[in-house]
LOMIDREN-257258 format. One record per atom (N, C-alpha, C, O, CB): residue number from 1; atom name; x, y, z. Coordinates in steps of 0.02 Angstrom, whole numbers, m for minus. Glycine has a CB too. Layout:
BEGIN
 resi name     px     py     pz
  NUM   CA      X      Y      Z
...
***
This chain:
BEGIN
 resi name     px     py     pz
    1    N   m430    224   m315
    1   CA   m467    169   m283
    1    C   m461    174   m207
    1    O   m503    147   m171
    1   CB   m440    101   m306
    2    N   m406    213   m182
    2   CA   m395    216   m110
    2    C   m451    255    m76
    2    O   m466    243    m18
    2   CB   m327    248    m95
    3    N   m483    301   m114
    3   CA   m536    343    m86
    3    C   m602    307    m78
    3    O   m650    335    m51
    3   CB   m545    403   m131
    4    N   m606    245   m102
    4   CA   m668    206    m95
    4    C   m669    166    m29
    4    O   m619    137     m9
    4   CB   m676    158   m155
    5    N   m724    166      3
    5   CA   m732    135     71
    5    C   m788     83     67
    5    O   m842     97     41
    5   CB   m749    190    126
    6    N   m776     23     94
    6   CA   m827    m29     93
    6    C   m850    m39    164
    6    O   m809    m48    209
    6   CB   m802    m95     62
    7    N   m918    m37    175
    7   CA   m948    m50    240
    7    C  m1007    m95    230
    7    O  m1029   m109    174
    7   CB   m969     16    276
    8    N  m1033   m119    287
    8   CA  m1094   m158    287
    8    C  m1151   m113    274
    8    O  m1156    m59    303
    8   CB  m1104   m196    353
    9    N  m1197   m135    227
    9   CA  m1257    m98    212
    9    C  m1312   m112    261
    9    O  m1310   m163    297
    9   CB  m1281   m114    144
   10    N  m1360    m68    264
   10   CA  m1417    m78    308
   10    C  m1479    m65    268
   10    O  m1475    m41    211
   10   CB  m1414    m34    371
   11    N  m1536    m80    298
   11   CA  m1602    m71    266
   11    C  m1613      2    244
   11    O  m1648     16    195
   11   CB  m1659    m92    316
   12    N  m1584     48    281
   12   CA  m1594    119    263
   12    C  m1559    136    195
   12    O  m1572    188    166
   12   CB  m1566    166    321
   13    N  m1515     91    171
   13   CA  m1482    104    109
   13    C  m1521     76     50
   13    O  m1502     86     m7
   13   CB  m1414     75    110
   14    N  m1576     40     62
   14   CA  m1610      2     10
   14    C  m1636     47    m48
   14    O  m1633     25   m106
   14   CB  m1669    m36     41
   15    N  m1659    109    m34
   15   CA  m1681    154    m88
   15    C  m1625    171   m133
   15    O  m1634    169   m194
   15   CB  m1711    216    m60
   16    N  m1567    189   m108
   16   CA  m1509    204   m146
   16    C  m1487    142   m186
   16    O  m1472    146   m245
   16   CB  m1454    228   m101
   17    N  m1485     85   m152
   17   CA  m1466     23   m187
   17    C  m1512      6   m245
   17    O  m1490    m18   m297
   17   CB  m1465    m35   m139
   18    N  m1576     20   m236
   18   CA  m1624      9   m290
   18    C  m1610     52   m348
   18    O  m1615     29   m405
   18   CB  m1694     21   m266
   19    N  m1592    114   m336
   19   CA  m1574    162   m390
   19    C  m1511    140   m425
   19    O  m1506    147   m486
   19   CB  m1565    232   m362
   20    N  m1463    115   m387
   20   CA  m1400     91   m417
   20    C  m1415     29   m459
   20    O  m1388     22   m515
   20   CB  m1347     75   m362
   21    N  m1456    m17   m434
   21   CA  m1471    m75   m471
   21    C  m1504    m58   m537
   21    O  m1485    m87   m588
   21   CB  m1513   m119   m431
   22    N  m1554    m13   m537
   22   CA  m1588      8   m597
   22    C  m1539     39   m646
   22    O  m1541     23   m705
   22   CB  m1644     56   m581
   23    N  m1494     84   m624
   23   CA  m1445    115   m666
   23    C  m1399     64   m694
   23    O  m1384     67   m754
   23   CB  m1407    165   m627
   24    N  m1376     18   m655
   24   CA  m1328    m33   m681
   24    C  m1361    m78   m729
   24    O  m1331    m93   m781
   24   CB  m1298    m74   m624
   25    N  m1420   m102   m715
   25   CA  m1454   m149   m759
   25    C  m1471   m118   m826
   25    O  m1464   m150   m878
   25   CB  m1518   m175   m726
   26    N  m1492    m55   m825
   26   CA  m1505    m22   m888
   26    C  m1441    m13   m931
   26    O  m1444    m12   m992
   26   CB  m1536     45   m875
   27    N  m1386     m7   m897
   27   CA  m1322      4   m934
   27    C  m1293    m64   m957
   27    O  m1253    m63  m1004
   27   CB  m1271     41   m888
   28    N  m1310   m119   m929
   28   CA  m1275   m183   m940
   28    C  m1318   m244   m962
   28    O  m1294   m293   m991
   28   CB  m1242   m202   m878
   29    N  m1380   m237   m948
   29   CA  m1427   m296   m961
   29    C  m1474   m281  m1016
   29    O  m1535   m282  m1007
   29   CB  m1468   m314   m899
   30    N  m1447   m266  m1074
   30   CA  m1485   m246  m1135
   30    C  m1527   m306  m1159
   30    O  m1574   m296  m1197
   30   CB  m1437   m221  m1194
   31    N  m1512   m366  m1139
   31   CA  m1544   m427  m1159
   31    C  m1610   m438  m1119
   31    O  m1649   m481  m1138
   31   CB  m1496   m486  m1149
   32    N  m1620   m402  m1069
   32   CA  m1679   m411  m1024
   32    C  m1744   m381  m1053
   32    O  m1747   m322  m1069
   32   CB  m1664   m379   m956
   33    N  m1794   m421  m1059
   33   CA  m1860   m398  m1080
   33    C  m1886   m349  m1030
   33    O  m1873   m355   m970
   33   CB  m1910   m457  m1089
   34    N  m1923   m297  m1055
   34   CA  m1954   m244  m1012
   34    C  m1997   m274   m954
   34    O  m1994   m252   m897
   34   CB  m1999   m196  m1056
   35    N  m2035   m324   m972
   35   CA  m2081   m354   m918
   35    C  m2039   m389   m866
   35    O  m2056   m388   m807
   35   CB  m2133   m405   m949
   36    N  m1985   m421   m886
   36   CA  m1940   m453   m836
   36    C  m1901   m400   m794
   36    O  m1892   m408   m734
   36   CB  m1889   m501   m873
   37    N  m1879   m345   m829
   37   CA  m1848   m291   m790
   37    C  m1894   m266   m737
   37    O  m1874   m257   m679
   37   CB  m1826   m234   m835
   38    N  m1956   m253   m756
   38   CA  m2008   m227   m706
   38    C  m2019   m277   m652
   38    O  m2026   m258   m595
   38   CB  m2078   m211   m740
   39    N  m2020   m342   m667
   39   CA  m2029   m395   m617
   39    C  m1972   m395   m568
   39    O  m1984   m397   m507
   39   CB  m2035   m463   m650
   40    N  m1909   m392   m591
   40   CA  m1851   m391   m544
   40    C  m1849   m327   m506
   40    O  m1830   m328   m447
   40   CB  m1785   m401   m581
   41    N  m1867   m270   m537
   41   CA  m1868   m205   m503
   41    C  m1916   m206   m446
   41    O  m1900   m178   m393
   41   CB  m1886   m150   m551
   42    N  m1977   m237   m454
   42   CA  m2026   m241   m404
   42    C  m2006   m286   m345
   42    O  m2034   m280   m291
   42   CB  m2088   m265   m433
   43    N  m1958   m330   m356
   43   CA  m1936   m377   m305
   43    C  m1865   m361   m275
   43    O  m1842   m396   m230
   43   CB  m1936   m446   m335
   44    N  m1834   m311   m301
   44   CA  m1764   m303   m282
   44    C  m1751   m295   m209
   44    O  m1702   m321   m183
   44   CB  m1736   m247   m316
   45    N  m1796   m256   m173
   45   CA  m1783   m248   m103
   45    C  m1795   m315    m65
   45    O  m1766   m325    m12
   45   CB  m1827   m191    m73
   46    N  m1836   m360    m91
   46   CA  m1841   m425    m61
   46    C  m1778   m464    m66
   46    O  m1759   m500    m20
   46   CB  m1896   m463    m92
   47    N  m1743   m458   m126
   47   CA  m1679   m489   m135
   47    C  m1628   m463    m85
   47    O  m1590   m501    m56
   47   CB  m1655   m478   m206
   48    N  m1628   m396    m75
   48   CA  m1582   m367    m30
   48    C  m1584   m399     40
   48    O  m1533   m411     72
   48   CB  m1595   m295    m25
   49    N  m1645   m411     61
   49   CA  m1659   m441    127
   49    C  m1632   m511    135
   49    O  m1625   m535    191
   49   CB  m1733   m442    140
   50    N  m1618   m544     80
   50   CA  m1595   m615     86
   50    C  m1521   m626     85
   50    O  m1498   m683     87
   50   CB  m1624   m655     30
   51    N  m1483   m570     81
   51   CA  m1410   m572     77
   51    C  m1379   m525    125
   51    O  m1413   m480    151
   51   CB  m1387   m556      8
   52    N  m1316   m534    138
   52   CA  m1275   m480    176
   52    C  m1254   m429    125
   52    O  m1221   m446     76
   52   CB  m1209   m512    214
   53    N  m1273   m369    136
   53   CA  m1259   m313     91
   53    C  m1197   m277    114
   53    O  m1189   m261    173
   53   CB  m1318   m265     87
   54    N  m1153   m263     64
   54   CA  m1093   m221     74
   54    C  m1096   m165     25
   54    O  m1110   m177    m33
   54   CB  m1027   m261     65
   55    N  m1083   m103     46
   55   CA  m1086    m46      3
   55    C  m1019    m18     m8
   55    O   m976    m23     36
   55   CB  m1130      5     31
   56    N  m1007     13    m65
   56   CA   m946     51    m80
   56    C   m964    123    m84
   56    O  m1008    142   m122
   56   CB   m912     28   m145
   57    N   m931    164    m45
   57   CA   m941    235    m42
   57    C   m878    271    m71
   57    O   m821    250    m65
   57   CB   m956    257     32
   58    N   m896    329   m102
   58   CA   m841    370   m130
   58    C   m816    414    m71
   58    O   m839    407    m15
   58   CB   m865    416   m195
   59    N   m769    460    m87
   59   CA   m739    503    m39
   59    C   m789    549     m5
   59    O   m775    573     50
   59   CB   m686    543    m72
   60    N   m847    561    m36
   60   CA   m899    604     m7
   60    C   m951    565     33
   60    O   m997    594     62
   60   CB   m935    642    m63
   61    N   m943    499     36
   61   CA   m991    458     75
   61    C  m1051    436     34
   61    O  m1099    409     62
   61   CB  m1016    496    135
   62    N  m1049    447    m29
   62   CA  m1102    427    m76
   62    C  m1095    355    m92
   62    O  m1040    334   m112
   62   CB  m1100    468   m140
   63    N  m1147    314    m85
   63   CA  m1146    244   m107
   63    C  m1144    239   m184
   63    O  m1191    262   m217
   63   CB  m1209    206    m79
   64    N  m1093    211   m213
   64   CA  m1086    208   m285
   64    C  m1094    137   m311
   64    O  m1101    126   m371
   64   CB  m1020    236   m307
   65    N  m1092     87   m265
   65   CA  m1100     19   m284
   65    C  m1114    m24   m223
   65    O  m1110     m2   m166
   65   CB  m1039     m6   m321
   66    N  m1130    m85   m237
   66   CA  m1144   m131   m184
   66    C  m1141   m202   m207
   66    O  m1146   m216   m267
   66   CB  m1211   m115   m155
   67    N  m1134   m249   m159
   67   CA  m1139   m320   m172
   67    C  m1180   m354   m118
   67    O  m1187   m328    m63
   67   CB  m1070   m352   m177
   68    N  m1207   m412   m135
   68   CA  m1244   m455    m90
   68    C  m1210   m521    m87
   68    O  m1193   m552   m138
   68   CB  m1318   m462   m111
   69    N  m1198   m545    m23
   69   CA  m1160   m609    m13
   69    C  m1204   m653     29
   69    O  m1238   m632     75
   69   CB  m1088   m597     22
   70    N  m1201   m719     10
   70   CA  m1232   m769     50
   70    C  m1180   m826     57
   70    O  m1165   m859      7
   70   CB  m1301   m794     19
   71    N  m1155   m838    115
   71   CA  m1105   m888    128
   71    C  m1042   m870     86
   71    O  m1014   m817     95
   71   CB  m1133   m958    110
   72    N  m1021   m916     41
   72   CA   m961   m902      1
   72    C   m986   m884    m71
   72    O   m947   m890   m118
   72   CB   m910   m965      1
   73    N  m1047   m863    m79
   73   CA  m1074   m849   m146
   73    C  m1086   m773   m152
   73    O  m1117   m741   m109
   73   CB  m1140   m890   m160
   74    N  m1061   m745   m207
   74   CA  m1079   m677   m224
   74    C  m1145   m682   m261
   74    O  m1149   m711   m315
   74   CB  m1023   m641   m268
   75    N  m1196   m653   m232
   75   CA  m1264   m656   m261
   75    C  m1279   m600   m306
   75    O  m1321   m605   m351
   75   CB  m1316   m659   m208
   76    N  m1246   m543   m294
   76   CA  m1258   m481   m335
   76    C  m1201   m432   m327
   76    O  m1173   m427   m273
   76   CB  m1326   m447   m315
   77    N  m1183   m395   m378
   77   CA  m1137   m343   m377
   77    C  m1158   m292   m431
   77    O  m1161   m307   m491
   77   CB  m1065   m369   m388
   78    N  m1172   m232   m407
   78   CA  m1196   m180   m454
   78    C  m1161   m114   m439
   78    O  m1154    m96   m380
   78   CB  m1273   m172   m450
   79    N  m1141    m78   m490
   79   CA  m1109    m15   m486
   79    C  m1151     35   m523
   79    O  m1172     22   m580
   79   CB  m1037    m18   m514
   80    N  m1165     92   m491
   80   CA  m1200    149   m524
   80    C  m1168    161   m592
   80    O  m1107    165   m598
   80   CB  m1196    213   m479
   81    N  m1210    167   m645
   81   CA  m1184    173   m714
   81    C  m1134    233   m721
   81    O  m1086    231   m759
   81   CB  m1244    183   m765
   82    N  m1149    285   m682
   82   CA  m1107    346   m690
   82    C  m1037    337   m655
   82    O   m993    380   m661
   82   CB  m1144    410   m658
   83    N  m1028    280   m620
   83   CA   m965    269   m587
   83    C   m929    206   m614
   83    O   m877    186   m586
   83   CB   m976    264   m513
   84    N   m956    177   m667
   84   CA   m926    117   m695
   84    C   m856    133   m720
   84    O   m842    188   m744
   84   CB   m968     89   m752
   85    N   m812     84   m714
   85   CA   m743     92   m735
   85    C   m696    129   m689
   85    O   m638    141   m707
   85   CB   m743    124   m797
   86    N   m719    147   m630
   86   CA   m676    186   m584
   86    C   m649    147   m525
   86    O   m621    175   m478
   86   CB   m715    245   m557
   87    N   m658     81   m528
   87   CA   m626     39   m479
   87    C   m670     12   m425
   87    O   m647    m29   m385
   87   CB   m573     75   m449
   88    N   m733     33   m419
   88   CA   m778     11   m365
   88    C   m794    m65   m372
   88    O   m795   m102   m323
   88   CB   m845     53   m366
   89    N   m807    m86   m431
   89   CA   m823   m160   m439
   89    C   m764   m203   m419
   89    O   m773   m252   m384
   89   CB   m844   m177   m512
   90    N   m706   m187   m441
   90   CA   m646   m225   m420
   90    C   m631   m221   m347
   90    O   m609   m270   m317
   90   CB   m586   m201   m458
   91    N   m642   m166   m319
   91   CA   m631   m158   m247
   91    C   m680   m201   m207
   91    O   m661   m233   m158
   91   CB   m637    m85   m228
   92    N   m746   m200   m228
   92   CA   m794   m239   m194
   92    C   m777   m313   m204
   92    O   m780   m352   m155
   92   CB   m865   m222   m218
   93    N   m760   m335   m265
   93   CA   m747   m403   m274
   93    C   m685   m429   m237
   93    O   m684   m484   m211
   93   CB   m742   m415   m346
   94    N   m633   m389   m237
   94   CA   m573   m408   m198
   94    C   m589   m414   m124
   94    O   m562   m458    m90
   94   CB   m517   m357   m208
   95    N   m632   m371    m98
   95   CA   m653   m372    m28
   95    C   m691   m436    m16
   95    O   m680   m468     35
   95   CB   m696   m310    m10
   96    N   m736   m455    m63
   96   CA   m775   m513    m57
   96    C   m730   m577    m56
   96    O   m742   m623    m17
   96   CB   m826   m516   m114
   97    N   m679   m579    m98
   97   CA   m634   m636    m99
   97    C   m589   m638    m38
   97    O   m582   m690     m6
   97   CB   m591   m634   m162
   98    N   m557   m581    m21
   98   CA   m507   m579     33
   98    C   m536   m579    102
   98    O   m508   m612    147
   98   CB   m465   m519     25
   99    N   m591   m543    112
   99   CA   m618   m535    180
   99    C   m680   m580    196
   99    O   m695   m596    254
   99   CB   m636   m461    191
  100    N   m716   m599    141
  100   CA   m777   m634    153
  100    C   m777   m705    125
  100    O   m827   m741    128
  100   CB   m834   m595    124
  101    N   m718   m724     98
  101   CA   m708   m792     71
  101    C   m755   m813     17
  101    O   m774   m871     13
  101   CB   m713   m840    125
  102    N   m775   m764    m24
  102   CA   m820   m779    m81
  102    C   m779   m820   m133
  102    O   m723   m802   m152
  102   CB   m849   m711   m113
  103    N   m810   m874   m154
  103   CA   m777   m917   m204
  103    C   m822   m937   m261
  103    O   m800   m972   m308
  103   CB   m750   m979   m170
  104    N   m885   m915   m257
  104   CA   m931   m936   m313
  104    C   m975   m877   m331
  104    O   m985   m832   m290
  104   CB   m977   m999   m292
  105    N  m1001   m878   m393
  105   CA  m1048   m829   m416
  105    C  m1082   m854   m477
  105    O  m1056   m899   m510
  105   CB  m1015   m763   m431
  106    N  m1140   m827   m493
  106   CA  m1174   m839   m554
  106    C  m1180   m772   m595
  106    O  m1188   m719   m567
  106   CB  m1244   m870   m539
  107    N  m1176   m778   m657
  107   CA  m1179   m716   m701
  107    C  m1219   m735   m761
  107    O  m1217   m791   m785
  107   CB  m1106   m691   m724
  108    N  m1257   m686   m784
  108   CA  m1297   m697   m846
  108    C  m1251   m706   m905
  108    O  m1204   m668   m917
  108   CB  m1344   m638   m859
  109    N  m1268   m762   m942
  109   CA  m1223   m780  m1000
  109    C  m1221   m725  m1050
  109    O  m1171   m718  m1085
  109   CB  m1248   m845  m1035
  110    N  m1275   m683  m1055
  110   CA  m1275   m631  m1104
  110    C  m1237   m567  m1083
  110    O  m1227   m521  m1123
  110   CB  m1345   m615  m1121
  111    N  m1216   m564  m1022
  111   CA  m1181   m508   m996
  111    C  m1105   m517  m1005
  111    O  m1069   m533   m958
  111   CB  m1199   m499   m923
  112    N  m1083   m506  m1065
  112   CA  m1012   m520  m1085
  112    C   m963   m477  m1044
  112    O   m909   m500  m1025
  112   CB  m1001   m506  m1162
  113    N   m982   m415  m1031
  113   CA   m938   m370   m991
  113    C   m926   m400   m923
  113    O   m869   m403   m900
  113   CB   m968   m299   m984
  114    N   m981   m422   m888
  114   CA   m971   m451   m823
  114    C   m930   m515   m823
  114    O   m887   m527   m780
  114   CB  m1038   m465   m793
  115    N   m943   m555   m873
  115   CA   m902   m619   m877
  115    C   m827   m601   m885
  115    O   m784   m632   m853
  115   CB   m926   m664   m941
  116    N   m812   m551   m926
  116   CA   m743   m530   m933
  116    C   m715   m503   m869
  116    O   m658   m518   m851
  116   CB   m736   m480   m987
  117    N   m752   m462   m835
  117   CA   m734   m434   m769
  117    C   m717   m490   m719
  117    O   m664   m490   m688
  117   CB   m793   m391   m742
  118    N   m763   m537   m712
  118   CA   m751   m591   m662
  118    C   m694   m635   m681
  118    O   m656   m658   m638
  118   CB   m812   m633   m653
  119    N   m688   m648   m746
  119   CA   m629   m688   m768
  119    C   m566   m656   m755
  119    O   m519   m686   m730
  119   CB   m631   m703   m841
  120    N   m563   m590   m771
  120   CA   m502   m549   m755
  120    C   m481   m555   m684
  120    O   m422   m556   m668
  120   CB   m513   m475   m772
  121    N   m531   m558   m638
  121   CA   m512   m560   m565
  121    C   m509   m632   m537
  121    O   m513   m641   m477
  121   CB   m563   m519   m523
  122    N   m502   m682   m582
  122   CA   m486   m748   m558
  122    C   m541   m798   m557
  122    O   m530   m854   m532
  122   CB   m460   m743   m492
  123    N   m601   m784   m582
  123   CA   m655   m833   m583
  123    C   m655   m869   m648
  123    O   m637   m840   m699
  123   CB   m721   m801   m572
  124    N   m673   m930   m646
  124   CA   m676   m973   m706
  124    C   m745  m1006   m711
  124    O   m775  m1021   m660
  124   CB   m621  m1028   m705
  125    N   m769  m1016   m772
  125   CA   m835  m1048   m781
  125    C   m832  m1121   m759
  125    O   m788  m1159   m778
  125   CB   m857  m1045   m854
  126    N   m881  m1140   m718
  126   CA   m881  m1208   m689
  126    C   m946  m1246   m711
  126    O   m953  m1306   m700
  126   CB   m877  m1204   m610
  127    N   m991  m1210   m742
  127   CA  m1056  m1243   m761
  127    C  m1102  m1192   m790
  127    O  m1087  m1132   m794
  127   CB  m1090  m1276   m699
  128    N  m1160  m1217   m812
  128   CA  m1213  m1171   m843
  128    C  m1281  m1197   m826
  128    O  m1291  m1257   m819
  128   CB  m1206  m1167   m921
  129    N  m1328  m1152   m820
  129   CA  m1399  m1167   m813
  129    C  m1435  m1132   m864
  129    O  m1419  m1074   m877
  129   CB  m1425  m1149   m745
  130    N  m1486  m1163   m899
  130   CA  m1520  m1128   m952
  130    C  m1570  m1075   m930
  130    O  m1592  m1034   m969
  130   CB  m1554  m1176   m992
  131    N  m1587  m1078   m866
  131   CA  m1635  m1026   m839
  131    C  m1603   m994   m778
  131    O  m1559  m1022   m745
  131   CB  m1707  m1060   m819
  132    N  m1626   m933   m764
  132   CA  m1603   m897   m706
  132    C  m1636   m926   m642
  132    O  m1674   m974   m646
  132   CB  m1618   m821   m713
  133    N  m1621   m897   m584
  133   CA  m1647   m925   m520
  133    C  m1722   m915   m513
  133    O  m1754   m945   m469
  133   CB  m1611   m893   m460
  134    N  m1752   m873   m557
  134   CA  m1825   m862   m554
  134    C  m1859   m905   m607
  134    O  m1919   m900   m617
  134   CB  m1843   m786   m565
  135    N  m1820   m946   m641
  135   CA  m1851   m988   m694
  135    C  m1864   m954   m760
  135    O  m1900   m980   m802
  135   CB  m1914  m1014   m670
  136    N  m1832   m895   m768
  136   CA  m1839   m858   m830
  136    C  m1781   m875   m878
  136    O  m1728   m898   m858
  136   CB  m1841   m781   m816
  137    N  m1796   m863   m943
  137   CA  m1749   m886   m996
  137    C  m1686   m843  m1003
  137    O  m1671   m817  m1057
  137   CB  m1785   m887  m1062
  138    N  m1649   m835   m949
  138   CA  m1587   m799   m950
  138    C  m1535   m845   m921
  138    O  m1528   m851   m861
  138   CB  m1592   m732   m911
  139    N  m1499   m878   m965
  139   CA  m1448   m929   m947
  139    C  m1397   m898   m897
  139    O  m1378   m840   m902
  139   CB  m1412   m955  m1012
  140    N  m1375   m941   m848
  140   CA  m1328   m918   m799
  140    C  m1265   m961   m810
  140    O  m1269  m1021   m823
  140   CB  m1357   m924   m726
  141    N  m1206   m927   m803
  141   CA  m1144   m964   m796
  141    C  m1126   m967   m724
  141    O  m1129   m916   m689
  141   CB  m1088   m933   m837
  142    N  m1107  m1025   m702
  142   CA  m1084  m1034   m632
  142    C  m1007  m1028   m633
  142    O   m972  m1064   m669
  142   CB  m1108  m1106   m603
  143    N   m983   m982   m594
  143   CA   m910   m971   m594
  143    C   m883   m983   m524
  143    O   m915   m971   m473
  143   CB   m892   m899   m618
  144    N   m819  m1008   m526
  144   CA   m784  m1021   m462
  144    C   m716   m985   m463
  144    O   m682   m979   m515
  144   CB   m774  m1098   m451
  145    N   m698   m962   m404
  145   CA   m633   m928   m399
  145    C   m577   m976   m403
  145    O   m578  m1028   m369
  145   CB   m628   m889   m335
  146    N   m527   m961   m445
  146   CA   m467  m1003   m455
  146    C   m407   m962   m437
  146    O   m376   m933   m482
  146   CB   m461  m1028   m528
  147    N   m387   m958   m372
  147   CA   m334   m914   m351
  147    C   m268   m927   m386
  147    O   m229   m880   m395
  147   CB   m324   m922   m279
  148    N   m255   m988   m406
  148   CA   m191  m1002   m441
  148    C   m186   m965   m507
  148    O   m131   m957   m534
  148   CB   m185  m1077   m454
  149    N   m243   m943   m532
  149   CA   m244   m905   m595
  149    C   m258   m834   m583
  149    O   m268   m797   m631
  149   CB   m295   m933   m643
  150    N   m260   m812   m522
  150   CA   m274   m740   m504
  150    C   m224   m695   m538
  150    O   m165   m711   m545
  150   CB   m271   m729   m427
  151    N   m248   m637   m559
  151   CA   m203   m586   m590
  151    C   m194   m529   m540
  151    O   m158   m481   m555
  151   CB   m232   m560   m658
***
């Protein structure tokens, strides 16, 4: 994990981030209907422009994951499917907590791996919405950071 570097992302990274998003969603969001996947894919760069982007690069300078932050909210965190399980997600989330004061996030209720990941790193479920932020039928769990239970 020491070989991973986190920096602020820029608009020139958006093509790579879009590819990472697609790779990650195909690996983890099996519950997503194809038409909804295509909808989100067509809008992903718009979403990038609404948050502060941070990228995680490997030792070769390749972006392997990213997150989007708005105030104290983690709006998105995606890791290229071929790099899952190598520490990039944890490094990004720790950076978000420690350096950016992130304390809240929403996660799809159907994404059990992500819920486990966030819980393992100190987040607890604080609420639920039956629809996602686009009004689509993908329930969200609202999670808050509980440092007293941090591992």
